[in-house]
DRENPA-3360 file (N, C-alpha, C; in nm, 2 decimals, always signed):
BEGIN
1 = MAVDRDQV = -2.72/-2.10/+1.36/-2.73/-1.99/+1.26/-2.62/-2.01/+1.16 ~ -2.67/-2.00/+1.03/-2.58/-2.02/+0.92/-2.49/-1.90/+0.90 ~ -2.36/-1.92/+0.87/-2.27/-1.81/+0.85/-2.26/-1.79/+0.70 ~ -2.28/-1.66/+0.66/-2.27/-1.62/+0.52/-2.12/-1.60/+0.49 ~ -2.06/-1.70/+0.41/-1.92/-1.70/+0.38/-1.88/-1.57/+0.31 ~ -1.96/-1.53/+0.22/-1.93/-1.40/+0.14/-1.92/-1.28/+0.23 ~ -2.01/-1.28/+0.33/-2.01/-1.17/+0.43/-1.88/-1.17/+0.51 ~ -1.84/-1.29/+0.55/-1.72/-1.31/+0.63/-1.60/-1.26/+0.54;
9 = LRSAAALL = -1.60/-1.30/+0.42/-1.49/-1.26/+0.33/-1.48/-1.11/+0.31 ~ -1.60/-1.05/+0.29/-1.60/-0.90/+0.28/-1.56/-0.83/+0.40 ~ -1.60/-0.88/+0.52/-1.56/-0.83/+0.65/-1.41/-0.84/+0.66 ~ -1.35/-0.96/+0.63/-1.21/-0.98/+0.64/-1.14/-0.89/+0.54 ~ -1.19/-0.87/+0.42/-1.13/-0.78/+0.32/-1.12/-0.64/+0.37 ~ -1.24/-0.59/+0.43/-1.24/-0.46/+0.48/-1.14/-0.44/+0.59 ~ -1.13/-0.53/+0.68/-1.03/-0.52/+0.79/-0.89/-0.53/+0.74 ~ -0.86/-0.63/+0.66/-0.72/-0.65/+0.61/-0.68/-0.53/+0.52;
17 = TRKGTATM = -0.77/-0.47/+0.46/-0.74/-0.35/+0.38/-0.68/-0.24/+0.47 ~ -0.75/-0.22/+0.58/-0.70/-0.12/+0.68/-0.58/-0.16/+0.76 ~ -0.58/-0.30/+0.79/-0.48/-0.35/+0.88/-0.43/-0.48/+0.83 ~ -0.33/-0.48/+0.74/-0.29/-0.61/+0.68/-0.23/-0.71/+0.77 ~ -0.19/-0.67/+0.89/-0.14/-0.77/+0.99/-0.24/-0.82/+1.09 ~ -0.37/-0.79/+1.06/-0.47/-0.83/+1.16/-0.46/-0.99/+1.18 ~ -0.49/-1.02/+1.31/-0.49/-1.17/+1.34/-0.62/-1.23/+1.30 ~ -0.63/-1.36/+1.31/-0.75/-1.43/+1.28/-0.86/-1.40/+1.39;
25 = DEVARAAG = -0.82/-1.37/+1.51/-0.91/-1.33/+1.61/-0.98/-1.20/+1.57 ~ -0.89/-1.10/+1.52/-0.95/-0.97/+1.48/-1.04/-0.99/+1.36 ~ -1.00/-1.08/+1.27/-1.09/-1.10/+1.15/-1.22/-1.16/+1.20 ~ -1.22/-1.26/+1.29/-1.34/-1.31/+1.34/-1.43/-1.21/+1.41 ~ -1.37/-1.12/+1.49/-1.45/-1.02/+1.56/-1.51/-0.92/+1.45 ~ -1.43/-0.89/+1.35/-1.48/-0.80/+1.25/-1.60/-0.86/+1.17 ~ -1.60/-0.99/+1.16/-1.71/-1.06/+1.09/-1.82/-1.09/+1.18 ~ -1.81/-1.07/+1.31/-1.91/-1.10/+1.40/-1.93/-1.24/+1.43;
33 = ISRATLHR = -1.82/-1.32/+1.42/-1.83/-1.46/+1.45/-1.72/-1.50/+1.54 ~ -1.72/-1.63/+1.60/-1.62/-1.67/+1.68/-1.50/-1.72/+1.60 ~ -1.38/-1.72/+1.67/-1.26/-1.77/+1.60/-1.28/-1.92/+1.55 ~ -1.35/-2.00/+1.63/-1.37/-2.14/+1.59/-1.46/-2.14/+1.46 ~ -1.56/-2.06/+1.45/-1.64/-2.05/+1.33/-1.56/-2.01/+1.21 ~ -1.47/-1.91/+1.23/-1.39/-1.87/+1.13/-1.30/-1.98/+1.08 ~ -1.24/-2.06/+1.17/-1.15/-2.17/+1.14/-1.23/-2.28/+1.07 ~ -1.36/-2.29/+1.10/-1.43/-2.40/+1.02/-1.44/-2.36/+0.88;
41 = HFAGRDAL = -1.44/-2.24/+0.85/-1.45/-2.19/+0.71/-1.32/-2.17/+0.64 ~ -1.22/-2.13/+0.72/-1.08/-2.11/+0.67/-0.98/-2.16/+0.77 ~ -0.91/-2.27/+0.73/-0.82/-2.34/+0.82/-0.72/-2.25/+0.89 ~ -0.68/-2.14/+0.82/-0.58/-2.05/+0.87/-0.57/-1.93/+0.79 ~ -0.47/-1.85/+0.82/-0.46/-1.72/+0.74/-0.43/-1.75/+0.59 ~ -0.35/-1.85/+0.56/-0.33/-1.88/+0.42/-0.45/-1.91/+0.34 ~ -0.54/-1.99/+0.40/-0.67/-2.03/+0.34/-0.76/-1.91/+0.32 ~ -0.76/-1.82/+0.42/-0.84/-1.70/+0.41/-0.78/-1.61/+0.30;
49 = VRALEALG = -0.65/-1.59/+0.30/-0.59/-1.51/+0.19/-0.62/-1.57/+0.05 ~ -0.61/-1.70/+0.04/-0.65/-1.76/-0.09/-0.79/-1.74/-0.13 ~ -0.88/-1.74/-0.03/-1.02/-1.72/-0.06/-1.04/-1.57/-0.10 ~ -0.97/-1.48/-0.03/-0.97/-1.34/-0.07/-0.92/-1.32/-0.21 ~ -0.81/-1.39/-0.24/-0.76/-1.39/-0.38/-0.86/-1.42/-0.48 ~ -0.94/-1.53/-0.46/-1.04/-1.57/-0.55/-1.15/-1.46/-0.56 ~ -1.18/-1.40/-0.45/-1.28/-1.29/-0.45/-1.22/-1.17/-0.53 ~ -1.10/-1.14/-0.51/-1.03/-1.03/-0.58/-1.03/-1.05/-0.73;
57 = IAECEAAL = -1.00/-1.17/-0.77/-1.00/-1.21/-0.91/-1.14/-1.20/-0.97 ~ -1.24/-1.25/-0.90/-1.38/-1.24/-0.94/-1.42/-1.09/-0.96 ~ -1.38/-1.01/-0.86/-1.41/-0.86/-0.87/-1.34/-0.80/-0.99 ~ -1.22/-0.83/-1.01/-1.15/-0.78/-1.13/-1.22/-0.82/-1.26 ~ -1.25/-0.95/-1.27/-1.31/-1.00/-1.39/-1.45/-0.93/-1.41 ~ -1.52/-0.91/-1.31/-1.65/-0.84/-1.32/-1.63/-0.69/-1.37 ~ -1.53/-0.63/-1.31/-1.50/-0.49/-1.35/-1.45/-0.49/-1.50 ~ -1.37/-0.58/-1.54/-1.33/-0.59/-1.68/-1.45/-0.61/-1.77;
65 = DAARLDEG = -1.54/-0.69/-1.73/-1.66/-0.71/-1.82/-1.74/-0.58/-1.82 ~ -1.77/-0.52/-1.71/-1.85/-0.40/-1.70/-1.78/-0.28/-1.77 ~ -1.65/-0.28/-1.78/-1.58/-0.17/-1.85/-1.59/-0.17/-2.00 ~ -1.63/-0.28/-2.06/-1.65/-0.29/-2.20/-1.52/-0.24/-2.27 ~ -1.41/-0.31/-2.25/-1.28/-0.27/-2.29/-1.26/-0.27/-2.44 ~ -1.35/-0.33/-2.52/-1.34/-0.33/-2.66/-1.41/-0.22/-2.73 ~ -1.48/-0.14/-2.65/-1.57/-0.03/-2.71/-1.49/+0.10/-2.70 ~ -1.50/+0.18/-2.81/-1.45/+0.31/-2.82/-1.30/+0.32/-2.80;
73 = PAADAVRR = -1.25/+0.44/-2.78/-1.11/+0.47/-2.77/-1.06/+0.39/-2.65 ~ -0.93/+0.34/-2.66/-0.87/+0.27/-2.55/-0.86/+0.35/-2.42 ~ -0.83/+0.48/-2.44/-0.82/+0.57/-2.32/-0.95/+0.57/-2.24 ~ -1.06/+0.58/-2.31/-1.20/+0.57/-2.25/-1.22/+0.44/-2.18 ~ -1.17/+0.33/-2.24/-1.19/+0.20/-2.18/-1.11/+0.19/-2.05 ~ -0.99/+0.25/-2.05/-0.91/+0.26/-1.92/-0.98/+0.34/-1.82 ~ -1.04/+0.45/-1.86/-1.12/+0.53/-1.76/-1.24/+0.45/-1.70 ~ -1.31/+0.38/-1.79/-1.42/+0.30/-1.74/-1.37/+0.18/-1.65;
81 = LVAEIEPA = -1.26/+0.12/-1.68/-1.20/+0.02/-1.60/-1.17/+0.06/-1.46 ~ -1.10/+0.18/-1.45/-1.06/+0.23/-1.32/-1.19/+0.26/-1.24 ~ -1.29/+0.32/-1.30/-1.41/+0.35/-1.23/-1.48/+0.22/-1.18 ~ -1.48/+0.12/-1.26/-1.55/-0.01/-1.23/-1.47/-0.08/-1.12 ~ -1.34/-0.07/-1.12/-1.26/-0.15/-1.03/-1.24/-0.08/-0.89 ~ -1.28/+0.05/-0.89/-1.26/+0.13/-0.77/-1.32/+0.06/-0.64 ~ -1.44/+0.01/-0.64/-1.49/-0.05/-0.52/-1.41/-0.17/-0.47 ~ -1.33/-0.24/-0.55/-1.25/-0.35/-0.51/-1.10/-0.31/-0.49;
89 = AGLLSFLY = -1.07/-0.18/-0.50/-0.93/-0.14/-0.49/-0.87/-0.16/-0.36 ~ -0.94/-0.15/-0.25/-0.89/-0.18/-0.12/-0.85/-0.32/-0.11 ~ -0.93/-0.41/-0.15/-0.90/-0.56/-0.15/-0.78/-0.58/-0.24 ~ -0.77/-0.52/-0.35/-0.66/-0.54/-0.44/-0.53/-0.49/-0.38 ~ -0.54/-0.38/-0.31/-0.42/-0.32/-0.24/-0.37/-0.42/-0.14 ~ -0.46/-0.48/-0.06/-0.41/-0.59/+0.03/-0.35/-0.70/-0.04 ~ -0.41/-0.76/-0.14/-0.36/-0.87/-0.22/-0.23/-0.84/-0.28 ~ -0.21/-0.72/-0.33/-0.09/-0.67/-0.39/+0.03/-0.69/-0.30;
97 = TENQLFEG = +0.01/-0.68/-0.17/+0.12/-0.70/-0.07/+0.14/-0.84/-0.03 ~ +0.06/-0.93/-0.07/+0.07/-1.07/-0.03/+0.16/-1.14/-0.12 ~ +0.29/-1.14/-0.10/+0.38/-1.19/-0.20/+0.36/-1.34/-0.23 ~ +0.31/-1.42/-0.13/+0.30/-1.56/-0.16/+0.20/-1.59/-0.27 ~ +0.11/-1.49/-0.30/+0.01/-1.51/-0.41/+0.08/-1.50/-0.55 ~ +0.20/-1.44/-0.55/+0.26/-1.42/-0.69/+0.39/-1.48/-0.71 ~ +0.42/-1.58/-0.62/+0.55/-1.65/-0.63/+0.53/-1.80/-0.67 ~ +0.62/-1.85/-0.75/+0.62/-1.99/-0.78/+0.52/-2.03/-0.88;
105 = EEQHAGWA = +0.51/-2.16/-0.89/+0.42/-2.22/-0.99/+0.28/-2.23/-0.95 ~ +0.25/-2.20/-0.82/+0.11/-2.21/-0.77/+0.04/-2.08/-0.79 ~ +0.09/-1.99/-0.87/+0.02/-1.86/-0.89/-0.12/-1.89/-0.96 ~ -0.22/-1.83/-0.91/-0.36/-1.85/-0.95/-0.37/-1.81/-1.10 ~ -0.43/-1.90/-1.18/-0.44/-1.87/-1.32/-0.53/-1.75/-1.35 ~ -0.62/-1.72/-1.25/-0.70/-1.60/-1.27/-0.63/-1.47/-1.29 ~ -0.51/-1.46/-1.22/-0.44/-1.33/-1.24/-0.39/-1.32/-1.38 ~ -0.35/-1.43/-1.44/-0.30/-1.43/-1.58/-0.42/-1.39/-1.68;
113 = RVDARMAA = -0.54/-1.43/-1.65/-0.65/-1.39/-1.73/-0.68/-1.24/-1.72 ~ -0.67/-1.19/-1.59/-0.69/-1.05/-1.57/-0.58/-0.97/-1.63 ~ -0.46/-1.01/-1.61/-0.34/-0.94/-1.68/-0.36/-0.93/-1.83 ~ -0.40/-1.04/-1.89/-0.41/-1.05/-2.03/-0.51/-0.95/-2.08 ~ -0.62/-0.95/-2.01/-0.73/-0.85/-2.06/-0.69/-0.71/-2.04 ~ -0.62/-0.68/-1.93/-0.58/-0.54/-1.91/-0.47/-0.50/-2.02 ~ -0.38/-0.59/-2.04/-0.27/-0.57/-2.13/-0.33/-0.55/-2.27 ~ -0.44/-0.62/-2.30/-0.50/-0.61/-2.44/-0.55/-0.47/-2.47;
121 = VFHRGQAG = -0.61/-0.41/-2.37/-0.66/-0.27/-2.39/-0.54/-0.17/-2.41 ~ -0.43/-0.20/-2.34/-0.31/-0.11/-2.37/-0.25/-0.14/-2.51 ~ -0.25/-0.26/-2.55/-0.20/-0.30/-2.68/-0.29/-0.24/-2.79 ~ -0.42/-0.24/-2.76/-0.51/-0.18/-2.86/-0.49/-0.03/-2.87 ~ -0.46/+0.03/-2.76/-0.43/+0.17/-2.76/-0.30/+0.21/-2.83 ~ -0.21/+0.12/-2.82/-0.08/+0.14/-2.89/-0.10/+0.12/-3.04 ~ -0.17/+0.01/-3.08/-0.20/-0.02/-3.22/-0.28/+0.09/-3.29 ~ -0.37/+0.16/-3.21/-0.45/+0.26/-3.26/-0.38/+0.40/-3.26;
129 = GEFRIDLT = -0.26/+0.41/-3.21/-0.18/+0.53/-3.20/-0.22/+0.62/-3.08 ~ -0.29/+0.57/-2.99/-0.33/+0.65/-2.87/-0.22/+0.65/-2.77 ~ -0.15/+0.54/-2.75/-0.06/+0.52/-2.64/+0.08/+0.51/-2.69 ~ +0.18/+0.55/-2.61/+0.32/+0.53/-2.65/+0.35/+0.39/-2.67 ~ +0.44/+0.37/-2.77/+0.48/+0.23/-2.80/+0.61/+0.19/-2.73 ~ +0.68/+0.28/-2.66/+0.80/+0.24/-2.59/+0.77/+0.19/-2.45 ~ +0.65/+0.19/-2.40/+0.61/+0.13/-2.28/+0.53/+0.00/-2.31 ~ +0.57/-0.11/-2.27/+0.50/-0.24/-2.30/+0.36/-0.25/-2.24;
137 = PAWLTEAL = +0.27/-0.32/-2.30/+0.14/-0.34/-2.23/+0.15/-0.41/-2.10 ~ +0.25/-0.49/-2.08/+0.27/-0.56/-1.95/+0.31/-0.45/-1.85 ~ +0.40/-0.36/-1.88/+0.44/-0.26/-1.79/+0.33/-0.17/-1.76 ~ +0.25/-0.13/-1.85/+0.13/-0.04/-1.83/+0.03/-0.11/-1.74 ~ +0.02/-0.24/-1.75/-0.07/-0.32/-1.66/-0.02/-0.32/-1.52 ~ +0.11/-0.34/-1.50/+0.17/-0.34/-1.37/+0.16/-0.20/-1.31 ~ +0.18/-0.09/-1.39/+0.17/+0.04/-1.34/+0.02/+0.07/-1.29 ~ -0.07/+0.02/-1.37/-0.21/+0.04/-1.33/-0.24/-0.03/-1.19;
145 = YGLLASGA = -0.19/-0.15/-1.17/-0.20/-0.22/-1.04/-0.14/-0.14/-0.93 ~ -0.02/-0.09/-0.96/+0.05/-0.01/-0.85/-0.03/+0.12/-0.82 ~ -0.09/+0.18/-0.92/-0.16/+0.31/-0.90/-0.30/+0.27/-0.82 ~ -0.36/+0.16/-0.86/-0.48/+0.12/-0.79/-0.45/+0.10/-0.64 ~ -0.34/+0.02/-0.61/-0.31/+0.00/-0.47/-0.27/+0.13/-0.40 ~ -0.19/+0.21/-0.46/-0.15/+0.34/-0.40/-0.27/+0.43/-0.37 ~ -0.36/+0.43/-0.47/-0.48/+0.51/-0.46/-0.57/+0.46/-0.35 ~ -0.59/+0.33/-0.34/-0.67/+0.27/-0.23/-0.61/+0.31/-0.09;
153 = WAVAEGRV = -0.48/+0.29/-0.08/-0.41/+0.33/+0.05/-0.43/+0.47/+0.08 ~ -0.41/+0.56/-0.02/-0.43/+0.70/+0.01/-0.57/+0.74/+0.05 ~ -0.67/+0.68/-0.01/-0.81/+0.70/+0.03/-0.83/+0.65/+0.17 ~ -0.78/+0.53/+0.20/-0.80/+0.47/+0.33/-0.74/+0.55/+0.44 ~ -0.63/+0.62/+0.41/-0.55/+0.70/+0.51/-0.61/+0.84/+0.51 ~ -0.70/+0.87/+0.43/-0.76/+1.01/+0.43/-0.68/+1.11/+0.36 ~ -0.58/+1.07/+0.28/-0.49/+1.17/+0.21/-0.55/+1.21/+0.08 ~ -0.65/+1.13/+0.03/-0.71/+1.15/-0.10/-0.86/+1.13/-0.08;
161 = ARNDFTHM = -0.94/+1.22/-0.14/-1.08/+1.20/-0.13/-1.13/+1.09/-0.22 ~ -1.22/+1.00/-0.18/-1.27/+0.89/-0.25/-1.32/+0.93/-0.39 ~ -1.38/+1.05/-0.40/-1.43/+1.10/-0.53/-1.32/+1.13/-0.63 ~ -1.20/+1.15/-0.58/-1.09/+1.18/-0.67/-1.01/+1.06/-0.72 ~ -1.04/+0.94/-0.66/-0.97/+0.82/-0.69/-0.95/+0.80/-0.84 ~ -1.07/+0.78/-0.91/-1.06/+0.75/-1.06/-0.99/+0.86/-1.14 ~ -1.02/+0.98/-1.11/-0.96/+1.09/-1.19/-0.81/+1.09/-1.17 ~ -0.76/+1.08/-1.05/-0.62/+1.09/-1.02/-0.54/+0.97/-1.08;
169 = IVELLLGG = -0.60/+0.85/-1.07/-0.53/+0.74/-1.13/-0.52/+0.75/-1.28 ~ -0.64/+0.77/-1.34/-0.64/+0.78/-1.49/-0.56/+0.89/-1.54 ~ -0.56/+1.00/-1.48/-0.48/+1.12/-1.53/-0.33/+1.09/-1.52 ~ -0.29/+1.03/-1.41/-0.15/+1.00/-1.40/-0.10/+0.89/-1.50 ~ -0.18/+0.78/-1.50/-0.15/+0.68/-1.59/-0.15/+0.72/-1.74 ~ -0.26/+0.78/-1.78/-0.27/+0.82/-1.92/-0.19/+0.94/-1.96 ~ -0.16/+1.02/-1.86/-0.07/+1.14/-1.89/+0.07/+1.09/-1.92 ~ +0.11/+0.97/-1.87/+0.24/+0.91/-1.90/+0.23/+0.82/-2.02;
177 = ALRREGS = +0.11/+0.77/-2.05/+0.09/+0.67/-2.15/+0.05/+0.73/-2.29 ~ +0.00/+0.84/-2.29/-0.04/+0.90/-2.42/+0.07/+0.93/-2.51 ~ +0.06/+0.90/-2.63/+0.16/+0.93/-2.73/+0.17/+1.08/-2.75 ~ +0.30/+1.13/-2.75/+0.33/+1.27/-2.77/+0.35/+1.29/-2.92 ~ +0.31/+1.41/-2.96/+0.34/+1.45/-3.10/+0.49/+1.43/-3.14 ~ +0.52/+1.37/-3.24/+0.66/+1.35/-3.29/+0.73/+1.23/-3.23 ~ +0.66/+1.15/-3.15/+0.73/+1.03/-3.09/+0.66/+0.90/-3.14;
% end
């Protein structure tokens, strides 16, 4: 029987989102395969995490495309982005805690592409007078990542309703990012 690698990755993502310390045995069980089969596809946890990273980047890039960041007001583009990225937020919250993904020279170039596209919408909002100019686009991008991760954790723990995810993130981020009269 052929193993669907994408299904294995999605099962691993679902488990690791809930339990970041899950063992490879637990990942294999969650995917419905043996540990040996899992190891044929991913030599170890690092290889699995790297594959999940590639999936996370692909999910982010798809959300960025679907959000049409160049259309309409920048605040509306941010709202669309958060709504589009919400299905991948749990995976992103797991990846956000995997420090080895963001250290040193081996950082995946995909994150730089995602960061640049997110920062561009914040820069556009600043240039158009929508967003405060005292907060850099890089900082607003990092704040968005943090809110996405926190929102995903809160939903997973049952502290926040899934239907409130987009609204709460967008309102907190934009409530702090919107330019105030006289500033």
